[in-house]
VEXDREN-2710 file (C-alpha; in Angstrom, 1 decimal):
% VEXDREN-2710
k/r/px/py/pz
1/MET/15.0/-0.9/1.9
2/GLY/15.8/-3.0/5.0
3/ARG/13.9/-0.5/7.1
4/TRP/10.7/-1.0/5.2
5/VAL/11.1/-4.8/5.4
6/VAL/11.3/-4.5/9.2
7/ILE/8.2/-2.4/9.3
8/LEU/6.3/-4.9/6.9
9/LEU/7.3/-7.8/9.1
10/SER/6.1/-6.0/12.2
11/LEU/2.7/-5.2/10.6
12/LEU/2.2/-8.8/9.5
13/ALA/3.2/-10.3/12.8
14/VAL/0.6/-12.4/14.7
15/ALA/0.8/-13.1/18.4
16/GLY/1.4/-16.7/19.3
17/CYS/4.1/-17.7/16.8
18/THR/7.2/-17.4/19.1
19/THR/10.9/-16.9/18.5
20/PRO/12.8/-20.0/19.9
21/VAL/14.6/-19.5/23.2
22/VAL/18.4/-19.0/22.9
23/ASN/20.8/-20.4/25.6
24/PRO/18.1/-22.3/27.5
25/GLN/20.6/-23.6/29.9
26/SER/21.5/-20.3/31.4
27/VAL/20.4/-19.2/34.9
28/ASN/20.5/-15.5/33.9
29/THR/17.7/-14.4/31.5
30/VAL/16.7/-11.6/29.2
31/ILE/12.9/-11.3/28.6
32/VAL/11.8/-9.4/25.5
33/VAL/8.3/-8.1/25.6
34/PRO/6.8/-7.1/22.1
35/GLY/4.5/-4.3/21.2
36/LEU/0.9/-4.5/20.0
37/GLY/1.5/-6.9/17.1
38/GLY/3.2/-9.6/19.1
39/ASP/6.2/-11.6/18.0
40/GLY/6.6/-12.4/14.3
41/GLY/8.1/-15.8/15.0
42/ASN/11.5/-17.2/13.8
43/GLY/13.0/-14.5/11.7
44/GLY/10.4/-11.9/12.7
45/VAL/11.0/-8.4/14.0
46/TYR/11.5/-9.2/17.7
47/ALA/13.8/-12.2/16.8
48/GLN/16.2/-9.4/15.7
49/ILE/16.6/-8.4/19.4
50/VAL/17.4/-12.0/20.4
51/HIS/19.8/-12.4/17.5
52/GLY/21.5/-9.0/18.2
53/LEU/22.2/-10.0/21.7
54/ARG/23.3/-13.5/20.7
55/ASP/25.7/-12.1/18.2
56/ALA/27.1/-9.7/20.8
57/GLY/28.1/-12.7/22.9
58/CYS/25.2/-12.5/25.4
59/ASN/25.1/-15.9/27.2
60/ASP/21.9/-15.2/29.1
61/ARG/18.7/-17.2/28.4
62/LEU/17.1/-15.1/25.6
63/GLN/13.3/-15.5/25.4
64/ILE/10.2/-13.7/24.2
65/PHE/7.1/-13.1/26.4
66/ASP/4.4/-12.9/23.8
67/TRP/1.0/-11.3/24.5
68/GLY/-1.9/-9.5/23.0
69/CYS/-4.2/-10.3/20.1
70/GLY/-2.0/-9.4/17.1
71/TRP/-2.3/-6.5/14.6
72/LEU/-5.7/-7.3/13.3
73/LEU/-7.2/-6.6/16.8
74/PHE/-4.6/-4.1/17.9
75/PRO/-7.3/-1.7/19.4
76/VAL/-8.2/-4.4/21.8
77/THR/-4.6/-5.0/22.8
78/LEU/-4.0/-1.3/23.3
79/SER/-7.1/-0.3/25.2
80/ASP/-8.3/-3.4/27.2
81/SER/-7.1/-2.7/30.8
82/GLY/-8.3/-6.2/31.8
83/LEU/-5.9/-7.7/29.3
84/HIS/-3.2/-5.4/30.4
85/HIS/-3.5/-6.3/34.1
86/ASP/-3.7/-10.0/33.3
87/THR/-0.6/-9.8/31.2
88/GLU/1.3/-7.8/33.8
89/ARG/0.3/-10.4/36.5
90/LYS/1.4/-13.3/34.3
91/LEU/4.9/-11.7/33.6
92/ALA/5.3/-10.7/37.3
93/ALA/4.5/-14.4/38.2
94/LYS/7.1/-15.6/35.6
95/ILE/9.8/-13.3/37.1
96/ILE/8.9/-14.4/40.7
97/GLN/9.2/-18.0/39.7
98/TRP/12.4/-17.5/37.9
99/ARG/13.9/-15.8/40.9
100/LYS/12.8/-18.7/43.1
101/ASP/14.3/-21.3/40.7
102/HIS/17.4/-19.3/40.2
103/PRO/18.4/-17.3/43.3
104/GLY/20.8/-14.5/42.7
105/SER/20.3/-14.6/38.9
106/ARG/20.1/-11.6/36.6
107/ILE/16.7/-10.8/35.0
108/VAL/16.8/-8.3/32.3
109/LEU/13.6/-6.9/30.8
110/ILE/13.5/-5.3/27.3
111/GLY/10.2/-3.9/26.1
112/HIS/9.2/-2.2/22.8
113/SER/6.3/0.2/22.5
114/ALA/3.2/-1.2/24.5
115/GLY/5.5/-3.9/25.8
116/ALA/7.1/-1.2/27.9
117/GLY/3.8/-0.8/29.7
118/VAL/3.6/-4.4/30.4
119/ILE/7.1/-4.5/31.9
120/LEU/6.6/-1.5/34.1
121/GLY/3.2/-2.8/35.3
122/ALA/4.7/-6.3/36.0
123/ALA/7.7/-4.7/37.8
124/ALA/5.3/-2.8/40.1
125/ARG/3.6/-6.1/41.0
126/LEU/6.7/-7.9/42.2
127/ASP/7.3/-8.9/45.8
128/ASP/8.7/-6.3/48.1
129/ASP/12.2/-7.8/48.0
130/ALA/12.3/-8.6/44.3
131/GLN/14.7/-6.7/42.1
132/VAL/15.3/-6.8/38.3
133/GLY/17.3/-5.0/35.9
134/PRO/18.4/-3.4/33.8
135/ILE/15.0/-2.6/32.3
136/ILE/15.4/-1.3/28.7
137/LEU/12.5/0.5/27.1
138/LEU/12.4/1.0/23.4
139/ALA/9.9/3.6/22.1
140/PRO/7.7/3.2/25.2
141/ALA/4.0/3.7/24.2
142/LEU/3.2/5.5/27.4
143/SER/2.5/9.2/28.2
144/PRO/5.6/11.2/29.2
145/ASP/4.2/11.8/32.6
146/PHE/3.7/8.0/33.4
147/ASP/4.7/7.4/37.0
148/LEU/7.8/5.2/37.1
149/ARG/8.1/5.1/40.8
150/PRO/6.3/1.8/41.4
151/ALA/8.6/0.0/38.8
152/LEU/11.7/1.8/40.1
153/ALA/11.0/0.2/43.6
154/HIS/12.0/-3.1/41.9
155/ALA/14.5/-2.1/39.2
156/ASN/18.1/-1.1/39.6
157/VAL/18.0/1.0/36.5
158/ILE/15.7/1.9/33.6
159/HIS/17.1/2.8/30.2
160/VAL/14.7/4.7/27.9
161/PHE/15.2/5.1/24.1
162/TYR/13.1/7.6/22.3
163/SER/13.0/9.4/19.0
164/PRO/11.5/12.7/17.9
165/GLU/11.4/11.1/14.4
166/ASP/8.8/8.7/15.6
167/TRP/6.0/11.0/14.4
168/PHE/3.6/8.4/13.2
169/TRP/3.3/5.7/15.9
170/GLN/4.3/7.9/18.9
171/GLY/2.9/11.1/17.5
172/PHE/-0.2/10.8/15.2
173/GLY/-1.1/7.3/16.4
174/SER/-0.7/8.0/20.1
175/ASN/-2.8/11.1/19.8
176/ILE/-5.6/9.3/17.9
177/PHE/-5.6/5.9/19.7
178/GLY/-3.9/6.8/23.0
179/GLY/-1.0/4.9/24.6
180/TYR/-0.9/1.8/26.8
181/ASP/-2.0/4.0/29.7
182/GLY/-4.9/5.5/27.7
183/VAL/-3.5/9.0/27.4
184/HIS/-4.0/10.7/24.0
185/ARG/-0.9/12.8/23.4
186/ASP/2.6/12.3/21.9
187/GLY/4.2/9.3/23.7
188/ALA/7.3/8.9/25.7
189/GLY/8.6/7.0/22.8
190/ARG/8.9/10.4/21.0
191/LYS/9.6/12.7/23.9
192/GLY/11.0/10.7/26.7
193/PHE/9.7/10.8/30.3
194/THR/9.3/14.1/32.2
195/LEU/10.4/12.4/35.5
196/THR/8.8/15.3/37.5
197/GLN/7.5/12.9/40.2
198/LEU/10.9/11.4/41.0
199/THR/13.4/12.2/43.6
200/PRO/17.0/13.0/42.5
201/ASP/18.1/9.5/43.5
202/GLN/15.3/8.0/41.5
203/LYS/16.0/10.2/38.4
204/ALA/19.6/9.0/38.6
205/ARG/18.3/5.5/37.9
206/VAL/16.3/6.5/34.8
207/ILE/18.8/7.0/31.9
208/GLN/17.2/8.5/28.8
209/HIS/18.7/8.0/25.4
210/PRO/17.4/10.3/22.7
211/TRP/17.9/9.2/19.1
212/GLN/21.3/9.9/17.6
213/GLU/22.2/10.7/14.0
214/GLN/25.2/8.3/14.2
215/TRP/22.8/5.3/14.8
216/LYS/21.7/5.5/11.2
217/SER/24.7/3.4/10.3
218/LEU/23.4/0.7/12.6
219/GLY/19.9/0.7/11.0
220/GLU/18.3/2.9/13.6
221/GLU/16.9/5.8/11.5
222/GLY/14.6/7.1/14.2
223/GLY/11.5/5.1/13.2
224/HIS/9.3/3.2/15.7
225/PHE/10.5/-0.3/14.6
226/ASP/14.1/0.6/13.8
227/TRP/15.2/0.0/17.5
228/MET/15.1/-3.7/16.7
229/SER/17.9/-3.5/14.1
230/GLU/20.3/-6.4/14.9
231/LYS/23.3/-4.1/14.5
232/PHE/21.9/-1.5/16.8
233/VAL/21.0/-4.1/19.4
234/GLU/24.4/-5.7/19.1
235/GLN/26.3/-2.4/19.5
236/VAL/24.1/-0.2/21.7
237/ILE/21.7/-2.5/23.7
238/ALA/23.9/-5.4/24.4
239/PRO/26.4/-3.5/26.5
240/LEU/23.5/-2.2/28.7
241/VAL/22.5/-5.8/29.5
242/ASN/25.7/-6.2/31.4
243/SER/26.0/-2.7/32.8
244/GLY/24.0/-3.2/36.0
245/ALA/22.9/-0.2/38.1
246/PRO/24.4/3.4/38.0
247/GLN/27.4/3.9/40.3
248/GLY/26.3/4.5/43.9
249/PHE/23.0/2.6/43.7
END
């Protein structure tokens, strides 16, 4: 029952009603970027990520970077490259300003579905010496062959969560409507990234997490919106926020 409530909340979400910031005094920050429907507001689907991190004891500033036109105009949000580029530039500017205001701070980026595309595009636009991470992508609505190299130039590590069970949004939907990068095929949110363009050192910094049966007890049943389950975020995502880069980076 809970799973369908989550899906219903996500479908009704309208961009512009934003989840309140948690731990606003912290110099470290976690920025959550929603998918096509935007943030559902206080108690909405993306608030679950914020609440899960908070309940796990994360003291970073937890904030939502909202974007897009909401579910009623999701084809525009998905396909408008001008909107994508503008949103990526705004997020990149926010990251650069945060780094200037808080030197040495940690900036963690968590993106769901099309929000993963926003994050990777923003990371690729950062100044040459700017670093962020970890980057955590939940069901990324991008083609499996998407080039991660520009983002990896500014990220210490990228975690990718995907599920073969995501047959509707990252299977049927991705083939019909395309992904954030405009490719019509099963998305990386269902199959993961191929990583064929990466060097061995770069591949070591992309850690892919296929869905696991044991996550069902945490509310992650393999569906597109299950990744925001508070229990899953608290027990699986929160430890990655503090994990940093793989050994040897």
